MMTF fields as JSON, N, C-alpha, C and O atoms, coordinates in Angstrom:
{
  "mmtfVersion": "1.0.0",
  "mmtfProducer": "UNKNOWN",
  "numBonds": 307,
  "numAtoms": 308,
  "numGroups": 77,
  "numChains": 1,
  "numModels": 1,
  "chainsPerModel": [1],
  "groupsPerChain": [77],
  "chainIdList": ["A"],
  "bondAtomList": [4, 2, 8, 6, 12, 10, 16, 14, 20, 18, 24, 22, 28, 26, 32, 30, 36, 34, 40, 38, 44, 42, 48, 46, 52, 50, 56, 54, 60, 58, 64, 62, 68, 66, 72, 70, 76, 74, 80, 78, 84, 82, 88, 86, 92, 90, 96, 94, 100, 98, 104, 102, 108, 106, 112, 110, 116, 114, 120, 118, 124, 122, 128, 126, 132, 130, 136, 134, 140, 138, 144, 142, 148, 146, 152, 150, 156, 154, 160, 158, 164, 162, 168, 166, 172, 170, 176, 174, 180, 178, 184, 182, 188, 186, 192, 190, 196, 194, 200, 198, 204, 202, 208, 206, 212, 210, 216, 214, 220, 218, 224, 222, 228, 226, 232, 230, 236, 234, 240, 238, 244, 242, 248, 246, 252, 250, 256, 254, 260, 258, 264, 262, 268, 266, 272, 270, 276, 274, 280, 278, 284, 282, 288, 286, 292, 290, 296, 294, 300, 298, 304, 302],
  "bondOrderList": [1, 1, 1, 1, 1, 1, 1, 1, 1, 1, 1, 1, 1, 1, 1, 1, 1, 1, 1, 1, 1, 1, 1, 1, 1, 1, 1, 1, 1, 1, 1, 1, 1, 1, 1, 1, 1, 1, 1, 1, 1, 1, 1, 1, 1, 1, 1, 1, 1, 1, 1, 1, 1, 1, 1, 1, 1, 1, 1, 1, 1, 1, 1, 1, 1, 1, 1, 1, 1, 1, 1, 1, 1, 1, 1, 1],
  "groupList": [{"groupName": "UNK", "atomNameList": ["N", "CA", "C", "O"], "elementList": ["N", "C", "C", "O"], "formalChargeList": [0, 0, 0, 0], "bondAtomList": [1, 0, 2, 1, 3, 2], "bondOrderList": [1, 1, 2], "singleLetterCode": "X", "chemCompType": "L-PEPTIDE LINKING"}],
  "groupTypeList": [0, 0, 0, 0, 0, 0, 0, 0, 0, 0, 0, 0, 0, 0, 0, 0, 0, 0, 0, 0, 0, 0, 0, 0, 0, 0, 0, 0, 0, 0, 0, 0, 0, 0, 0, 0, 0, 0, 0, 0, 0, 0, 0, 0, 0, 0, 0, 0, 0, 0, 0, 0, 0, 0, 0, 0, 0, 0, 0, 0, 0, 0, 0, 0, 0, 0, 0, 0, 0, 0, 0, 0, 0, 0, 0, 0, 0],
  "groupIdList": [1, 2, 3, 4, 5, 6, 7, 8, 9, 10, 11, 12, 13, 14, 15, 16, 17, 18, 19, 20, 21, 22, 23, 24, 25, 26, 27, 28, 29, 30, 31, 32, 33, 34, 35, 36, 37, 38, 39, 40, 41, 42, 43, 44, 45, 46, 47, 48, 49, 50, 51, 52, 53, 54, 55, 56, 57, 58, 59, 60, 61, 62, 63, 64, 65, 66, 67, 68, 69, 70, 71, 72, 73, 74, 75, 76, 77],
  "secStructList": [7, 7, 7, 6, 6, 7, 7, 1, 7, 2, 2, 2, 2, 2, 2, 2, 6, 6, 7, 6, 6, 7, 3, 3, 6, 6, 3, 3, 3, 7, 1, 1, 7, 6, 6, 7, 3, 3, 3, 7, 1, 7, 7, 7, 2, 2, 2, 2, 2, 2, 2, 2, 2, 2, 2, 2, 2, 2, 2, 2, 2, 2, 2, 7, 7, 7, 7, 7, 7, 7, 7, 7, 7, 7, 1, 7, 7],
  "xCoordList": [10.604, 9.877, 8.379, 7.928, 7.641, 6.188, 5.769, 6.149, 4.994, 4.564, 3.735, 3.033, 3.814, 2.987, 1.523, 1.077, 0.795, -0.635, -0.994, -2.176, 0.006, -0.263, -0.026, 1.074, -1.055, -0.867, 0.172, 0.342, 0.854, 1.832, 1.124, 1.527, 0.087, -0.611, -0.335, -0.148, -0.31, -0.027, -1.03, -0.646, -2.301, -3.327, -3.13, -3.258, -2.818, -2.607, -1.371, -1.377, -0.308, 0.915, 0.738, 1.227, 0.042, -0.242, -1.105, -0.856, -2.106, -2.969, -2.161, -2.272, -1.351, -0.574, 0.474, 0.889, 0.9, 1.848, 1.149, 1.792, -0.169, -0.916, -1.223, -1.399, -1.29, -1.452, -2.879, -3.125, -3.82, -5.208, -5.627, -5.456, -6.173, -6.604, -5.505, -5.787, -4.25, -3.155, -3.42, -3.956, -3.043, -3.336, -2.162, -1.39, -2.06, -1.165, -1.995, -2.477, -2.16, -3.025, -4.414, -4.997, -4.948, -6.285, -6.298, -7.349, -5.153, -5.075, -5.058, -4.406, -5.789, -5.902, -5.887, -6.466, -5.215, -5.316, -6.722, -7.141, -7.434, -8.804, -8.884, -8.111, -9.813, -9.984, -10.619, -10.588, -11.194, -11.827, -10.851, -10.972, -9.878, -8.961, -7.627, -7.57, -6.565, -5.254, -4.621, -3.557, -5.236, -4.655, -5.226, -4.963, -6.007, -6.622, -6.272, -6.308, -5.934, -5.732, -6.977, -7.371, -7.589, -8.793, -8.502, -7.637, -9.246, -9.126, -10.347, -11.484, -10.106, -11.24, -11.836, -12.751, -11.315, -11.794, -10.786, -10.919, -9.772, -8.783, -7.357, -6.409, -7.19, -5.843, -5.205, -5.856, -3.934, -3.164, -2.43, -2.341, -1.908, -1.1, 0.102, 0.526, 0.648, 1.793, 1.403, 2.185, 0.193, -0.28, -0.371, 0.066, -0.942, -1.129, 0.221, 0.438, 1.113, 2.446, 3.183, 3.821, 3.099, 3.781, 3.21, 3.956, 1.903, 1.288, 1.689, 1.954, 1.731, 2.19, 3.618, 3.933, 4.474, 5.87, 5.971, 6.806, 5.136, 5.143, 4.754, 5.385, 3.724, 3.301, 4.413, 4.698, 5.04, 6.123, 7.267, 7.803, 7.64, 8.755, 8.433, 9.268, 7.216, 6.841, 6.784, 7.241, 6.222, 6.157, 7.566, 7.875, 8.42, 9.804, 10.529, 11.221, 10.364, 11.05, 10.534, 11.314, 9.243, 8.662, 8.825, 9.096, 8.657, 8.622, 9.739, 9.911, 10.488, 11.534, 10.985, 11.658, 9.765, 9.107, 9.012, 8.543, 9.458, 9.332, 8.045, 7.914, 7.099, 5.843, 6.084, 6.828, 5.455, 5.549, 4.24, 3.161, 4.344, 3.145, 2.648, 3.439, 1.352, 0.74, -0.036, -1.14, 0.571, -0.049, 0.976, 2.174, 0.491, 1.368, 1.149, 0.016, 2.239, 2.159, 2.243, 3.056, 1.418, 1.453, 1.938, 1.341, 2.991, 3.528, 4.248, 4.504, 4.567, 5.22, 4.168, 2.986, 4.59, 3.686, 2.583, 1.7],
  "yCoordList": [-2.352, -1.375, -1.635, -2.77, -0.566, -0.685, -1.243, -0.697, -2.321, -2.903, -1.923, -1.081, -2.032, -1.203, -1.382, -2.485, -0.296, -0.344, -0.218, -0.146, -0.19, -0.01, 1.457, 1.97, 2.142, 3.552, 3.716, 2.833, 4.838, 5.148, 5.737, 6.782, 5.079, 5.524, 4.517, 3.33, 4.994, 4.113, 2.967, 1.811, 3.28, 2.239, 1.147, -0.037, 1.536, 0.546, -0.297, -1.504, 0.332, -0.409, -1.37, -2.499, -0.929, -1.801, -2.972, -4.114, -2.694, -3.749, -4.748, -5.956, -4.25, -5.118, -5.926, -6.996, -5.412, -6.139, -7.224, -7.945, -7.333, -8.385, -8.088, -9.009, -6.807, -6.435, -6.098, -5.884, -6.044, -5.798, -6.895, -8.081, -6.498, -7.461, -7.88, -8.552, -7.497, -7.843, -7.189, -6.083, -7.879, -7.362, -7.558, -8.51, -6.633, -6.756, -6.323, -5.192, -7.221, -6.926, -6.583, -7.32, -5.469, -5.043, -4.097, -3.556, -3.884, -3.002, -3.85, -4.892, -3.382, -4.138, -3.179, -2.094, -3.592, -2.841, -3.107, -4.258, -2.053, -2.202, -3.165, -3.045, -4.122, -5.007, -4.285, -4.793, -3.1, -2.337, -1.392, -1.154, -0.844, 0.128, 0.051, 0.245, -0.227, -0.435, 0.79, 0.682, 1.943, 3.159, 3.503, 4.584, 2.587, 2.852, 1.762, 0.575, 2.173, 1.256, 1.38, 2.488, 0.269, 0.29, -0.372, -1.24, 0.062, -0.448, -1.319, -0.86, -2.581, -3.466, -3.191, -3.887, -2.181, -1.808, -2.114, -1.644, -2.903, -3.295, -2.91, -3.282, -2.179, -1.832, -0.807, 0.126, -1.0, -0.003, 0.863, 0.519, 1.982, 2.829, 2.038, 2.212, 1.175, 0.346, -0.601, -0.797, -1.193, -2.079, -1.321, -1.807, -0.13, 0.668, 1.066, 0.949, 1.53, 1.934, 0.743, 0.883, -0.431, -1.621, -2.034, -2.45, -1.924, -2.294, -1.316, -1.722, -0.039, 0.952, 0.637, 0.665, 0.339, 0.023, -1.253, -1.333, -2.244, -3.459, -3.138, -3.624, -2.326, -1.946, -1.201, -1.477, -0.258, 0.506, -0.415, -0.292, -1.341, -2.253, -3.192, -3.414, -3.743, -4.678, -3.989, -4.543, -2.776, -2.031, -1.657, -1.745, -1.243, -0.894, -2.107, -2.004, -3.266, -4.478, -4.932, -5.329, -4.872, -5.394, -4.455, -4.897, -3.15, -2.202, -1.154, -0.418, -1.076, -0.068, 1.329, 2.314, 1.429, 2.714, 2.947, 2.08, 4.119, 4.491, 5.273, 6.397, 4.676, 5.365, 6.414, 6.178, 7.57, 8.644, 8.742, 8.658, 8.919, 9.069, 10.51, 11.452, 10.66, 11.98, 12.164, 12.707, 11.696, 11.79, 12.355, 12.378, 12.807, 13.296, 12.399, 12.191, 11.87, 11.042, 11.948, 12.872, 11.685, 12.404, 11.464, 10.408, 11.815, 10.97, 9.758, 9.645, 8.861, 7.602, 6.597, 6.764, 5.569, 4.522, 4.343, 3.512],
  "zCoordList": [-14.409, -15.216, -15.119, -14.969, -15.209, -15.213, -16.564, -17.601, -16.57, -17.853, -18.665, -18.105, -19.974, -20.852, -20.479, -20.16, -20.525, -20.252, -18.779, -18.44, -17.891, -16.467, -16.133, -16.338, -15.616, -15.268, -14.162, -13.321, -14.17, -13.138, -11.926, -11.415, -11.473, -10.269, -9.163, -9.428, -7.928, -6.792, -6.738, -6.555, -6.896, -6.81, -7.845, -7.532, -9.077, -10.14, -9.873, -10.115, -9.374, -9.092, -7.926, -7.97, -6.887, -5.739, -6.192, -5.808, -7.0, -7.534, -8.346, -8.139, -9.265, -10.151, -9.383, -9.83, -8.225, -7.381, -6.559, -5.796, -6.719, -6.03, -4.578, -3.779, -4.223, -2.824, -2.406, -1.219, -3.332, -2.928, -1.957, -2.239, -0.822, 0.179, 1.143, 2.136, 0.874, 1.791, 3.146, 3.214, 4.217, 5.551, 6.494, 6.383, 7.415, 8.566, 9.76, 9.815, 10.708, 11.852, 11.36, 10.565, 11.83, 11.424, 10.245, 9.902, 9.616, 8.443, 7.177, 7.116, 6.168, 4.92, 3.737, 3.797, 2.655, 1.404, 0.869, 0.75, 0.553, 0.081, -1.097, -2.047, -1.046, -2.195, -3.393, -4.514, -3.15, -4.225, -4.917, -6.118, -4.169, -4.742, -4.013, -2.799, -4.739, -4.147, -3.522, -2.913, -3.65, -3.096, -1.724, -1.198, -1.138, 0.157, 1.152, 0.827, 2.364, 3.478, 4.349, 4.712, 4.682, 5.508, 6.851, 6.967, 7.854, 9.206, 9.484, 9.372, 9.849, 10.133, 11.514, 11.954, 12.185, 13.506, 14.595, 15.725, 14.254, 15.255, 14.857, 15.548, 13.766, 13.302, 14.226, 14.697, 14.468, 15.198, 14.184, 13.006, 14.651, 13.778, 13.277, 12.134, 14.117, 13.725, 12.584, 11.654, 12.647, 11.574, 10.255, 9.212, 10.319, 9.11, 8.521, 7.315, 9.366, 8.896, 8.281, 7.237, 8.924, 8.408, 7.053, 6.167, 6.891, 5.613, 4.514, 3.383, 4.844, 3.868, 3.442, 2.253, 4.401, 4.081, 3.244, 2.344, 3.528, 2.709, 1.268, 0.329, 1.094, -0.259, -0.982, -2.147, -0.291, -0.911, -1.324, -2.425, -0.437, -0.722, -1.881, -2.758, -1.881, -2.944, -4.302, -5.301, -4.34, -5.603, -6.056, -7.245, -5.129, -5.476, -6.052, -7.065, -5.393, -5.852, -7.217, -8.083, -7.396, -8.635, -9.828, -10.945, -9.579, -10.694, -10.667, -11.639, -9.584, -9.484, -9.263, -9.567, -8.736, -8.51, -7.008, -6.27, -6.554, -5.145, -4.952, -5.436, -4.246, -3.957, -2.883, -1.931, -3.04, -2.051, -1.3, -1.888, -0.016, 0.8, 0.725, 0.676, 0.717, 0.725, 2.016, 2.031, 3.1, 4.418, 5.39, 5.108, 6.53, 7.58, 8.787, 9.22, 9.324, 10.522, 11.746, 11.786, 12.726, 13.986, 15.066, 15.274, 15.75, 16.82, 16.273, 15.075, 17.178, 16.81, 16.399, 16.7, 15.721, 15.218, 16.192, 15.979]
}
C-alpha cells in the first residue's frame, strides 16, 4: 500500500522506492524528479527501457501499484 501522505504520482512513488539516481548503462532516473529518465549521452534505447522496467517492478513490489507508461516506443529496444 502507498503510505499515507505519499501522492499517487509516478514521480513520488519512484522517489519513495529509492530510485532517484538509479542507473542502467547511460540511462538514469533524474536525481531532481523521479518521473524523468535522463540520458548521460551514452544511453541506448535498451538501457532506457530496462530502467523503466526496473522502476515499474520496484514500485509494484513495494507499493502494489502498476505504473503506466505515457510514451510510445518506436521499433525494437
